[in-house]
Every structure is written in C-alpha cells, then in structure tokens.
C-alpha positions as CSV (number, residue, x, y, z in Angstrom):
1,M,12.6,13.7,-4.7
2,A,10.7,16.1,-7.1
3,Y,10.0,13.1,-9.7
4,L,8.8,11.5,-7.3
5,L,6.4,14.0,-5.8
6,E,5.2,14.7,-9.3
7,M,4.5,11.2,-10.2
8,R,2.7,10.7,-7.0
9,D,0.5,13.3,-7.5
10,K,-0.2,12.3,-11.2
11,V,-1.0,8.5,-9.9
12,K,-3.3,10.1,-6.9
13,L,-5.1,12.3,-9.7
14,L,-5.4,9.2,-11.9
15,Y,-6.8,7.0,-9.2
16,Q,-9.1,9.8,-7.9
17,T,-10.4,10.5,-11.7
18,Y,-11.1,6.5,-12.2
19,S,-11.5,5.5,-8.4
20,M,-14.5,3.4,-9.1
21,Y,-13.0,1.2,-11.5
22,A,-9.5,1.3,-9.9
23,N,-11.0,-0.4,-6.7
24,V,-12.5,-2.9,-8.9
25,V,-9.7,-3.9,-10.3
26,L,-7.8,-3.9,-7.0
27,K,-10.3,-6.1,-4.9
28,F,-10.5,-8.4,-8.0
29,V,-6.0,-9.0,-8.2
30,F,-6.4,-9.4,-4.2
31,S,-9.4,-11.7,-4.3
32,L,-7.7,-13.8,-7.1
33,V,-4.2,-14.0,-4.8
34,L,-6.0,-15.1,-1.8
35,F,-8.0,-17.6,-3.3
36,L,-4.8,-18.9,-5.5
37,A,-3.2,-19.1,-2.5
38,I,-5.4,-21.3,-0.5
39,R,-5.5,-22.9,-3.3
40,S,-1.6,-23.9,-3.4
41,G,-1.7,-23.9,0.5
42,I,-4.5,-26.3,1.0
43,G,-6.6,-27.5,-2.5
44,L,-7.6,-30.9,-1.3
45,D,-10.8,-30.7,-2.5
46,T,-10.6,-30.3,-6.4
47,R,-14.2,-29.6,-7.2
48,V,-13.7,-26.0,-5.4
49,S,-9.6,-25.5,-5.8
50,S,-10.1,-25.0,-9.7
51,V,-8.5,-22.5,-11.0
52,G,-11.8,-21.4,-12.5
53,I,-13.4,-21.3,-9.3
54,C,-11.4,-19.1,-8.1
55,I,-11.5,-16.7,-11.0
56,V,-15.4,-17.0,-10.8
57,L,-15.1,-16.3,-6.9
58,A,-12.7,-13.5,-7.3
59,L,-14.9,-11.4,-10.1
60,V,-17.9,-11.7,-7.3
61,G,-15.7,-10.9,-5.0
62,A,-14.4,-7.4,-6.5
63,F,-17.9,-6.1,-6.2
64,L,-18.5,-7.4,-2.7
65,P,-17.7,-5.9,0.8
66,V,-14.4,-7.3,2.8
67,S,-16.3,-9.0,4.7
68,V,-18.2,-11.1,2.2
69,L,-14.8,-12.0,1.1
70,T,-13.6,-13.2,4.1
71,F,-16.7,-15.5,4.4
72,F,-15.5,-17.3,0.9
73,A,-12.1,-17.3,2.0
74,L,-13.4,-19.2,5.2
75,A,-16.1,-21.5,3.3
76,L,-12.7,-22.7,0.8
77,C,-10.8,-23.5,3.5
78,S,-13.4,-25.5,5.7
79,I,-14.1,-27.5,2.7
80,D,-11.3,-28.4,2.0
81,L,-10.5,-29.3,5.9
82,L,-13.6,-31.3,4.9
83,K,-11.4,-34.0,3.0
84,I,-9.6,-34.8,6.2
85,S,-12.0,-34.7,8.9
86,Y,-14.5,-33.0,9.9
87,V,-12.8,-32.2,13.6
88,C,-10.9,-30.4,11.3
89,T,-13.5,-27.8,10.2
90,A,-15.1,-27.9,13.1
91,V,-12.1,-26.7,15.2
92,F,-10.7,-24.3,12.4
93,V,-14.7,-22.4,12.5
94,I,-14.5,-22.3,16.2
95,V,-11.2,-20.4,16.3
96,Y,-12.3,-18.0,13.7
97,I,-15.7,-17.2,15.7
98,I,-13.7,-16.7,19.3
99,L,-11.4,-14.8,17.5
100,W,-13.9,-12.5,15.8
101,L,-16.2,-12.6,18.8
102,F,-12.6,-10.8,20.9
103,L,-10.7,-9.4,18.3
104,L,-11.6,-9.2,14.7
105,R,-15.2,-7.6,15.0
106,H,-13.0,-4.5,17.0
107,S,-10.7,-4.4,13.7
108,S,-13.4,-5.0,10.7
109,K,-11.7,-1.7,9.1
110,Y,-9.2,-4.0,8.3
111,G,-10.3,-6.7,6.8
112,Y,-7.6,-7.2,3.8
113,V,-4.6,-7.4,7.0
114,F,-6.3,-10.2,8.6
115,L,-6.5,-11.7,5.2
116,A,-2.9,-11.0,3.8
117,T,-1.2,-12.1,7.1
118,P,-1.8,-16.0,6.1
119,V,-0.8,-15.1,2.8
120,L,2.2,-13.5,3.5
121,L,3.0,-16.4,6.0
122,L,2.8,-19.0,3.4
123,W,4.9,-17.2,0.8
124,G,7.1,-16.5,3.5
125,G,6.9,-12.7,3.3
126,Q,6.1,-12.4,7.4
127,Y,9.1,-10.8,8.2
128,A,7.8,-7.6,6.2
129,I,4.3,-7.5,7.5
130,P,5.1,-5.3,10.4
131,L,7.1,-2.6,8.4
132,I,4.0,-2.4,5.6
133,F,1.0,-2.2,7.7
134,G,2.8,-0.8,10.7
135,M,3.6,2.3,8.2
136,A,0.1,1.9,6.3
137,A,-2.4,1.0,9.2
138,S,-3.6,2.3,12.7
139,P,-2.2,0.5,15.4
140,I,-6.0,-1.8,15.7
141,A,-4.6,-3.3,12.6
142,A,-2.5,-5.4,14.8
143,L,-5.4,-7.6,15.7
144,C,-5.8,-8.5,12.5
145,V,-2.3,-9.6,12.1
146,L,-3.1,-11.5,15.4
147,G,-6.0,-13.0,14.0
148,G,-4.4,-14.2,10.7
149,T,-1.4,-15.5,12.4
150,V,-3.5,-18.2,14.7
151,M,-5.6,-19.1,11.7
152,Y,-2.7,-20.1,9.9
153,S,-1.2,-22.0,12.7
154,I,-4.5,-24.1,12.4
155,L,-4.6,-24.6,8.6
156,S,-0.1,-25.5,8.7
157,I,-1.4,-28.1,12.1
158,C,-4.4,-29.4,9.8
159,K,-2.4,-29.8,6.7
160,G,0.3,-31.6,8.3
161,I,-2.0,-34.4,9.4
162,S,-3.4,-34.8,5.6
163,A,0.3,-35.0,4.2
164,G,1.0,-37.9,6.3
165,E,3.5,-36.3,8.8
166,T,1.7,-37.9,12.0
167,N,0.7,-41.2,13.4
168,V,-2.9,-39.8,14.2
169,N,-5.8,-41.4,12.6
170,P,-8.2,-39.1,11.4
171,D,-11.0,-41.0,11.8
172,E,-9.9,-40.9,15.6
173,I,-12.0,-38.3,17.0
174,L,-10.9,-37.6,20.4
175,Q,-7.3,-38.5,19.4
176,L,-7.4,-35.9,16.5
177,Y,-8.9,-33.4,18.5
178,R,-6.3,-33.5,21.2
179,Y,-3.5,-33.8,18.8
180,I,-4.7,-30.6,17.0
181,M,-4.8,-28.9,20.3
182,N,-1.6,-30.0,21.7
183,E,0.2,-29.1,18.5
184,F,-1.7,-25.7,18.8
185,I,-0.6,-24.9,22.3
186,A,3.0,-25.9,21.7
187,N,3.4,-24.0,18.1
188,K,6.2,-22.0,19.1
189,E,6.9,-20.1,15.8
190,M,3.3,-19.4,16.3
191,Y,4.3,-17.6,19.4
192,M,7.4,-15.8,17.7
193,Y,5.3,-14.6,14.9
194,I,2.8,-12.9,17.5
195,I,5.4,-11.5,19.7
196,V,7.3,-9.8,17.2
197,L,4.7,-9.1,14.5
198,V,2.1,-7.5,17.0
199,G,5.3,-5.7,19.0
200,M,6.9,-4.4,15.9
201,M,3.6,-3.2,14.1
202,L,3.0,-1.3,17.5
203,L,6.3,0.2,17.7
204,I,6.7,1.7,14.2
205,N,3.1,3.2,14.5
206,A,4.4,4.7,17.8
207,I,7.2,6.0,16.3
208,R,5.6,7.1,13.0
209,T,2.9,9.2,14.9
210,R,5.3,11.0,16.9
211,K,5.8,15.0,16.3
212,F,9.7,15.3,15.8
213,N,11.3,15.7,12.3
214,F,11.6,12.8,10.2
215,A,9.4,10.7,12.1
216,G,8.4,8.3,8.9
217,E,11.9,8.2,7.8
218,I,12.9,6.8,11.0
219,A,10.5,4.7,12.0
220,V,10.7,2.7,8.1
221,I,14.9,2.5,8.9
222,S,15.2,1.8,13.0
223,G,12.0,-0.3,12.2
224,A,13.7,-2.7,9.6
225,I,16.6,-3.2,11.6
226,V,15.0,-3.9,14.7
227,N,12.5,-6.3,12.8
228,I,15.6,-8.6,11.3
229,V,17.2,-8.5,15.2
230,L,14.0,-9.3,16.9
231,F,13.4,-12.2,14.7
232,I,16.6,-13.7,14.7
233,M,16.9,-13.1,19.0
234,A,13.8,-14.6,19.2
235,S,14.8,-17.6,16.8
236,M,18.0,-18.4,19.2
237,V,15.7,-18.2,22.2
238,L,12.1,-20.6,21.2
239,E,14.7,-22.8,19.1
240,V,12.6,-22.1,15.4
241,K,14.5,-22.1,12.4
242,I,14.3,-18.8,10.2
243,S,15.8,-17.7,6.9
244,I,18.2,-15.0,7.6
245,I,18.7,-14.4,4.0
246,G,14.3,-14.7,3.4
247,L,14.2,-12.0,6.7
248,I,16.8,-9.5,5.0
249,I,15.3,-9.6,1.8
250,W,11.8,-9.3,3.2
251,S,12.7,-6.4,5.7
252,V,14.2,-4.5,2.8
253,L,11.4,-5.2,0.7
254,G,8.7,-4.5,3.1
255,A,10.4,-0.8,4.3
256,I,10.2,0.6,0.5
257,I,6.6,-1.2,0.3
258,G,5.8,1.0,4.0
259,Y,7.4,4.1,3.0
260,V,6.1,4.6,-0.2
261,S,2.4,3.4,0.8
262,A,2.8,6.4,3.6
263,A,4.1,8.9,1.1
264,F,0.6,8.6,-0.9
265,V,-0.6,10.1,2.5
266,K,1.9,12.7,3.1
267,I,5.5,13.6,2.8
268,L,6.2,16.7,5.0
269,D,9.1,19.8,4.2
270,Y,10.8,20.4,7.6
271,S,12.6,22.8,6.1
272,S,9.4,25.2,6.2
273,V,8.3,24.5,9.9
274,E,6.4,27.3,11.7
275,N,6.1,27.3,15.2
276,V,3.0,29.7,16.2
277,Q,1.7,30.9,19.5
278,F,-1.6,32.6,20.5
279,E,-4.0,32.7,23.5
280,D,-7.8,33.0,24.4
281,D,-9.2,33.4,27.8
282,D,-8.8,30.0,28.8
283,Y,-5.8,28.4,27.1
284,Y,-2.5,29.6,25.5
285,Y,-1.9,27.2,22.3
286,Y,1.5,26.3,20.9
287,V,1.4,25.3,17.2
288,K,3.8,23.6,15.2
289,A,2.8,23.7,11.8
290,V,4.7,21.6,9.0
291,P,3.4,22.0,5.4
292,K,3.4,18.8,3.2
293,L,6.0,18.6,0.1
294,K,4.7,19.8,-3.0
295,V,5.6,20.4,-6.3
296,A,4.2,23.2,-8.4
297,A,2.4,22.3,-11.5
298,A,4.1,24.1,-14.7
299,Q,2.1,26.5,-16.1
300,N,1.8,27.9,-19.7
301,K,2.7,32.0,-20.1
302,V,0.9,34.0,-22.8
303,K,2.9,36.3,-24.6
304,T,0.7,39.3,-26.6
305,I,2.6,40.1,-30.0
306,T,0.9,43.4,-31.6
307,R,2.1,44.9,-35.1
308,A,2.5,48.9,-34.9
309,D,0.9,49.8,-38.2
310,D,-2.5,48.1,-37.9
311,L,-2.5,46.6,-34.5
312,D,-3.3,43.6,-35.5
313,S,-2.4,40.9,-32.8
314,F,-1.5,37.3,-32.3
315,T,-0.7,35.3,-29.1
316,V,1.9,33.4,-28.4
317,E,1.9,30.5,-25.7
318,T,5.7,29.5,-24.1
319,N,6.5,26.7,-21.9
320,E,9.6,25.6,-19.7
321,D,10.6,23.3,-22.8
322,D,11.1,25.7,-25.3
323,F,12.1,24.8,-29.1
324,E,15.2,26.2,-30.8
325,V,14.2,28.7,-34.1
326,D,17.0,30.1,-35.7
327,E,15.4,32.8,-37.9
328,I,11.3,33.3,-38.2
329,D,9.5,34.5,-42.0
330,M,7.5,37.6,-40.6
331,D,5.5,37.8,-44.0
332,F,4.9,34.1,-42.9
333,V,3.4,35.3,-39.5
334,K,1.6,38.4,-41.1
335,Q,-0.2,36.3,-43.2
336,N,-1.4,33.7,-40.4
337,T,-1.7,36.0,-37.5
338,S,-5.4,34.6,-37.0
339,R,-4.4,30.8,-36.4
340,Q,-2.0,31.9,-33.4
341,P,0.9,30.1,-34.2
342,V,2.8,28.5,-31.1
343,L,6.3,30.2,-31.1
344,S,9.2,29.8,-28.4
345,R,10.9,32.8,-26.6
346,Q,14.1,32.5,-28.5
347,A,11.5,33.1,-31.3
348,V,9.7,36.3,-29.9
349,K,13.1,37.8,-29.4
350,V,14.0,37.1,-33.4
351,A,10.7,38.6,-34.3
352,E,11.7,41.8,-31.9
353,A,14.9,42.4,-33.7
354,E,12.6,43.2,-37.0
355,N,12.5,47.6,-36.8
356,D,9.3,47.2,-38.8
357,Y,7.2,45.2,-35.5
358,S,6.8,46.7,-31.8
359,Y,6.1,44.1,-29.4
360,D,3.9,44.5,-25.9
361,D,5.0,41.9,-23.9
362,E,2.1,40.6,-21.4
363,Y,2.2,37.2,-19.6
364,E,-0.8,35.9,-18.3
365,D,-1.3,32.9,-16.2
C-alpha cells in the first residue's frame, strides 16, 4: 500500500507539473479513440471516415472544449447516416436535441461520459460503465449514460438498415420512419442497459459517499457483485442475450479502474479517526475527522564532522539507503574537506574510531 501511495503522489506531482501538456495529450487520445470507434461502428461515408480525417479531428479536438468534440462526433455520425437516408439523419439529430433539452444540458460537465458510453457499448464494455463512473463521477453523470445509451440504440437500428438486415426500403420515407420508431420503442436491450447502468451508478455512488468506514472499498466490491447479478437477472426477464464471460471480465476491470480513479482523489486512514464534539450558542457539533492516508517523503540528514586540531569542517549527507564502507582513508578526508564528500553512517563510525579526531553530531532537516 505504501508503494502504491508513493506512486500515486509521484503521478499527481508529475501531472500538476505538466498539466497543460498532459491535458492536451489525454484529450487527443480520447478524441482519436472516439472518432476511430465511429469509423469502425458506422463508417459508411469513406470521405469522412478515413484514418487521416480522424487524426485531424482529434488534433483539433485536443485544444477545444468537450462541447465542440461532441459536435464533431455528431457531425460524423450524421454524415455517415446520410448514406442510408436523410430520414435516419433527421431522427438521429432530433433525438439528440430532445435529450439535450431535457437531460444533457443539466450535466454538460460530464460530456466525456456521454461520449464514452456509446464507445463502451460498441466494444462490449457496457458492464464496466457503472463501476467506473459510479466511483469517479457524481450522480448527475447518470443522465449522460442514459443519453449515450439512447443515441447508441438509434445508431444500431440505422446500422441494421444499411446492412440489409430488414426488408425496409430506405427510399420509403414513411415506412422507414415507422420502422425506426417501432424498433426503438421495442428495444428491450436498450431498456436493460438504461435500468441496470443508471441504477447501479446511483447505488455505487450512494454507498461511496456514505460516512461509514471503508465506504469506497465496500462500494466497488459490492457494486461489482450486484452488477453481475442484476445483468443476469435482467437478461433472463427481458430475454436478452449477454456474454457471461464478458460480463465478469468487464465488471472486474471496471471495479479496478473505478477504485484506482477514486484512489487518486482520496484514500482515508481509518485507523486514526478522531471524533470531535464542541458547541456554540446555537448548536452542538459532532465532527468525525478521518485523515487522508499519506506517505512521508524521505528526507536527507546532514551531519557535521569537525576536526579537533584546526576546526576545519565538512558535511556528510546520509539517507535511508546507506552504502557500506569497510575502511576510510583519513588523509584523503583531510585533503578534500572543501569538496564536501558524501559518506554513509558506517563510514562516519569508522572515522570516529580514529584517536586523532573528535566529531560533533548535528542533524539538520
């Protein structure tokens, strides 16, 4: 645990030092993954679905806010859907506008959650969504998960039309519109994802923010177990096929990612809890203080060694990892006192054994 905490502090310090560059790199990677996912998931129009276009859009998106990145993603999807029919594009855009008016505009802070949800659904990682975002985000992010799931369902229906999985003629506007709406309303898989994902996110977040000891650890472990059970039960009730192996793997992976992301925010030391009680003229106050678990940084100690005859002095720096010295040449020390040699504690003890010298031990931080 101490090693993990030390690594966490080093990563946080490194990020704080180079945060401006790190944010750009992280946004570029996220944008590139997003656009490549759109390309692999739809990719009907080769003019805008090439790898070069994805890289250019990712480079631009790395320097722009998430709202602009969302616009780029919607534009790519809309252009691809035009290859099927402008009815698909119109339905896709109208559904997004409705979602934005009623849900997404209240959770614009978590735009990355909205964009990441369809990508994880496309790759089969939907089972990790509540564990990751339930530990790392607030309950309002559940609105973004709901919106991302709905948009993914629309894209899946339109993708099925383009693949010829139905007998619908894309040129028949009214018939195509009715088919999309009927499939959307009867989409049991979408209902299962919305119910389980949103419900699990709220449950995990509720447990994580409680005031009892080890709330975060209990939230992620119990959340992973309940997540697996609920998905199995929902698939049986709604008669939706799921991958049990994928469910278990992604649940475990999501629990690990969720716990690590939460650990970068806080890890509490429940062995040093303090309960404080005080009052003023109007209230009694009962305060439970739980310190954050930290690792003390190693500090060097400076030792001053003084010659007895002429009081020439030099300093010795030591740390936790002392090297071994079997013997020390005091003539060399006398000739090189101005160079401030670095010696170990054992070397100092050997020097103290010499009868011609006396040493004053002074440790400074």
